[in-house]
N, C-alpha and C positions, 0 to 999 in steps of 0.2 A: 568570110575575110581571109586571101591569103595573097600573100606577099611571094610573089615569081621573084625566085634567082639561080644561077647555074647548082645550086647546093640544092633547091628545093626540087627542081630536076633532075636534077640526080640518083633523088632515091625517092622521087615521086611522094616525099611530104607536101605540105600542104605552108606549113610556117617554116623562115632559120632562122630555129632552135636547135637546138640542138645541147640533150643532156651532159656535164662536165663528169667524166667514168671515175668519181669518186670512191676511191679503194676504199669497201669496211659502207661505204655509204649509199654506195649509188648499184643496189642490188636488183631483185628483177622486177619486185614490186616499183618501183621508181619507175625504171629505162620503160615498163609499159606503162603506167603511166602516163611519162612524158610522149612514146610513139603512138598513143592514144589521142593523145589531146594537136596531135598536127606535126610533133613534133622528131626528133632524132634519141631516141632512148638511149645511151648506154653503162651500159653494166659496168664498175671499173674490176677489172681483175685484182685489181693490187700485187701487190707480192709475191706471184705462185700457188695458191690455199688450190689446191684441187681440188677439196671436199667440198671446199663454200661456194668456188668456181659453177660447179655442175652442178646445184643445188641451185645456185640465184641467175642460173643456163637454163635450166626448167621448170625457172619458175616463168621468164620472159616470155618462155615461147608458148607457156600457159596460159599467156596472161593479155597475148596482141596475136595480133595476123598482121599489126601491121612494120617496115623496117624500121626494124633493130639492130645494133650492131653489140662495140665489149676492146674494150680499152685495157691497156695494161703500161706499166714501169721497163722499160723497155730495159733496164738494166738490173736490172730482177726476173726476167721471162728465161719463156726456154723455149726451142721451133713445139717438142711433146707436148705443153702446156696452149700455143697458139691451136692448135690442130686440136685440142677438146675443147676450145672454141667454133672451131669453124666445124665441130658434129653438129654440132648444134643448126648454125643455116646463118647467122648472123651473116647482115646487112655489109657490112664497113666493120673493119677492126683499126684502134687507133692507138697506136705505134708514140711516147712519150717518155723524154726525161735521156736521153741517150741515143747512146745509134742507130738510129732503125737498122742500116743495112743489113746484116746477119739473121736480122725477121722479115727482112720485107717483100720475102719472094714466097714465102708460108703465108704469113697474111693475106698473103693477094691470092692462093691456090685452089679456090673454088669461088673464085671471082667477086671477092669483098674487094669492097674499096680503100684502100689502104688510108688513113687519117694520120697524119702525126704531124704533136705539137711541136713547138720549136722557140725555143725565148730570145736569141736573139738571128744573124744576116750569116750567119756562120752556117745555124742548124739548120737553114730554111733553104741553104745552095741546096746540104749534103742529103734535106726529105726532096726536091726535084731529085736534082741524082738519081735518090732510091726508087722512083716511078708514086712516089705521091699523088691520090689522085686530089685528094683538098690538104689544104694547109694550115694550122691553129696557131695562127699567134696573139700568144698571150703575154698580156705583162705583166708587170709584176705590182701590181691594186687584187688581182689574184688570189685566193682563201685558197690555203695546201702550199706545195711547195712549185719555183720557179724562179724565176730570174731578176731582171734589175731592168730590160727596162722599161718605162712608160706604155698605157697600152692606144695612147690618144697619135702618137708621132710612130710607136714603133708597126699598125696595124698597115698604114699607108707604102710605108719600103718592105712590109715582103707583100704587098697588091701588089706595087712594080715589080719587088724580085724576082717572083712566081709566076707572074699572068703568061698564059691562061690557069694557070692555076688555083681554083677557084680556094678563096680564103677565107676562114671562121675568123669573126674577133674572140678574148675572150680580155678576161681579169678589169672587175670593177661592173662590169653587166649585172644590173637585174634587177632592170628593167623593160618594160617598152619600149620610150627612150633611150634607154643604151644600146639597144640592138639596135633602133633608127637611124642610132648616131655608130652603129657598125658600119650597116648598110654606105651610108650618108663618106665612113673612111674605104669604102670603097671592097669592103667582105661580101662574102656572098652571104652573111649570117656572123648566131652571133654557140658561141658554147656561153653554157649559164649552167654557176659550181653553185653557191654558198644560199644562195635564190632558194638553192633547189635542197638545200640540207635542211631547211625551216619548210618541211610535206611532209603532209602523211605520210605518206611510203619508203620516205628516207629512214636507214635505217643507223640513223646516230641516238644519242643518250637523249633524254630530254629531256637532261636538262641542260647539257647542252642544246638547244633550242632553246629556251628559254636567257640561256645567253645570249646568243645573240640578237634575240631579239631585246631585250637589254641595254646593247653596246650601242657605240659611233663607230663611225668608220675612222678615227685617230683611237679607236680605242683597239686597232691591230699594231701589227706586228710583225717582222719578218726576222726569223735567227735558227741556228742550229740546236738550243736548247734543248726542245723538246724531244727529238732525232739523235739526242744521247742518254738522256733520262732515258729512252725507251729501248736500245740501240740497237734501233734505226742500221743500217748500214747505206745512210742513202750519198751520192756523193755532194763532196761537197759545196762545189758550187750548185747546188740547188734548195738555197734556201724557204725558208717553210714559213706564208704568215698567219699562222691563231692572234684569239685573240689576249693579248698585254693578261696577266695573275700573277697569283701574292710570288709564286713559282717559280714565270719568268722574272720578274724582276729581282729576286732572288740572287739568281744565278747567271743574269743578261752580267759578261763578257770576267766570267767564272767559267766558263767553258772544258780547260785544260781540269781546271780543281773537280768537278761533276762528274768529268769522264772517268776521272780513277774512285770515284763513292762511292760504292757499289753497295753500302747499305740507303744515300739517297738516294737512288732507281730504286730498292725495294720499298720502297715507301711511295716514289712516286706507281706502283706498278699497285699499291693499295689503296692509293685519291684513283686509279683511276678505278677500280674496280665499286669503288661508294660512292660514281659521281660528282667528285671533288674537283667541280671546276675552277677551283682556286689554285687546286694544284694541276690539277692534266689541260692537255692542249685539248682547244675548241678549235680546229678553221676554220676560218675565215678572214675572208676575203673583203676588200677595202668599201665594196655596197652593201655589207649590212645595217646602213643608217637607211637605203630602202626597204625593210624588208620589216612590215608588221602587224603580220595577221605566222597564222600555219592553214596551213587550207592544203586544198588536191592540186598537187601538181599535173595531172592532164589539166583543171580549172587555172590555177599561174600559166602554161602554156597559150590556154586561147587568152589571156589578159595581157599577158606581155603583148602580142600580133596586134590586137587591138589599141594594146597603148601607142604602141607603134607604126601602124596606117596613123592612127589621132596625131599622133607627133607631127611626121610627115609630112599629110593634111596641109599641118595648121604652117610650116614652114610653106610649101607653096602659095596660102593666105597674103606670105610678108610681101 
């Protein structure tokens, strides 16, 4: 069963489902599993760790012969690292969070499709200007870093603005019903993150996976607290959605104090080492309500595709 859209046709894939390139979590094995399931797997290039990236790109090329790609944080990457990725032959390069202009030409050097993730309409206009072949409209419901626009009104606004460029919807999509909703909004597919965090192939601590399985969407919150605790130099406009925990409750609205407290930052680092989810960040979006099992990402793609078709068929019967 396959839903054909401009996105699936562009990459010659079966299902309009892409893996969010989550830094440190979306490694080569996870990207390959999503691609093998008929979606588009994207390795998370993250914050320019060349050794990690080279290892994970070798993994994805060794585990799938299907289309795959790689994603980078635009504010943290340079031309050289994008070229390292291109040497492995990705079909797509995704840029998120920052001006994609300086990297756009390099990203498309070998015929890779440039995917640009946007969080507002100004960013969407810029994505068109730099020649993006696909645009991801990310709503604030997404786990990890993002903006303030809600997925449901934001996606069709981007679709209308950038047409005929294909758009993927992101943010709060955790099952096939969400994929069907994305298509109904005019998107050509969905970019899924949190659901794939709770998969066998994700490079995520088991304690974090358990925390996501046990959480509800009302237990997530956007803040800068964990970026400050980790000394992560993220642009302030992109806050991060995580599960709420004791550390966040303690330091909410005390960000300046936390910034100046080296001892607390060291305590945070040690808590990460021992996988203490009462302290460490657990990146998760509002779709956590829909996650109740741990399985292969390959199987998850198939399940979402079937559920999306079922949802569409149900609407057709109304």
